[in-house]
TIMARPA-978560 format. One record per residue (C-alpha): residue in one letter; x, y, z. Coordinates in pm, 1 decimal. Each point is the difference from the previous one (the first is absolute). Example, Ala and Ser with C-alpha at 12.3 -4.5 7.8 and 13.67 -1.06 7.14 Angstrom:
# residues 2
- aa  X  Y  Z
- a  1230.0  -450.0  780.0
- s  137.0  344.0  -66.0
***
This chain:
# residues 62
- aa  X  Y  Z
- m  11765.7  10750.0  10509.7
- h  238.9  292.5  24.4
- k  110.5  262.2  -243.2
- g  361.6  37.8  109.8
- t  31.3  356.6  -123.8
- g  297.8  184.9  135.5
- m  170.4  -315.5  127.5
- s  323.5  -154.5  -114.7
- v  11.2  -332.0  -183.0
- p  164.2  -192.7  289.7
- w  -271.9  115.9  238.8
- i  -277.6  -108.4  -239.2
- l  167.3  -340.0  -46.7
- l  30.2  -42.5  377.7
- v  -364.6  84.8  59.4
- d  -115.7  -228.3  -282.1
- t  216.8  -284.0  131.5
- l  -143.2  37.6  350.0
- a  -354.8  6.0  -135.3
- g  61.0  -309.8  -210.6
- s  151.3  -177.6  299.5
- m  -300.9  79.4  216.0
- i  -236.8  -130.4  -268.3
- f  203.9  -319.9  -33.8
- l  10.4  -52.4  378.0
- s  -374.7  54.0  26.2
- i  -83.0  -247.7  -274.8
- s  250.4  -260.7  118.8
- g  -127.1  34.6  358.0
- v  -355.1  -69.2  -108.6
- l  114.6  -296.9  -207.8
- l  198.5  -145.3  290.4
- w  -295.4  49.2  231.8
- m  -225.6  -177.8  -246.7
- q  238.8  -296.8  -11.4
- s  35.6  -30.6  376.6
- n  -373.0  32.0  63.1
- r  -211.5  -267.5  -166.9
- k  -311.4  214.7  -31.9
- r  82.3  109.8  -349.6
- t  -334.3  160.0  -75.2
- v  55.6  257.0  273.8
- g  353.3  64.5  -126.4
- v  -114.0  36.8  -357.5
- a  -279.2  234.5  105.6
- i  238.1  223.2  196.3
- f  256.2  -2.6  -279.4
- s  -264.4  83.4  -261.0
- a  -143.4  281.1  209.3
- a  344.0  149.1  66.0
- t  99.2  -23.2  -365.7
- s  -320.8  152.5  -130.8
- l  13.3  278.8  258.1
- s  362.2  78.8  -88.0
- l  -71.5  2.0  -372.2
- g  -310.8  210.0  52.7
- l  191.3  259.2  199.9
- a  279.2  5.4  -258.4
- l  -244.7  46.6  -288.3
- i  -180.8  283.1  178.2
- r  329.9  190.8  14.1
- l  37.4  -23.7  -378.7
***
């Protein structure tokens, strides 16, 4: 997602940690929403769309 050229190792680790945390919070938020709301098909559809969109955007960058 980023190249990190010209940055120090601690800065790269900080940025990667923040990005990983945001991904974890996004996925766990969707999972918690799916559990609290009994319409699982809507939750699964939103989760699938978000995951495929994120993977698609990540693969385009490669």
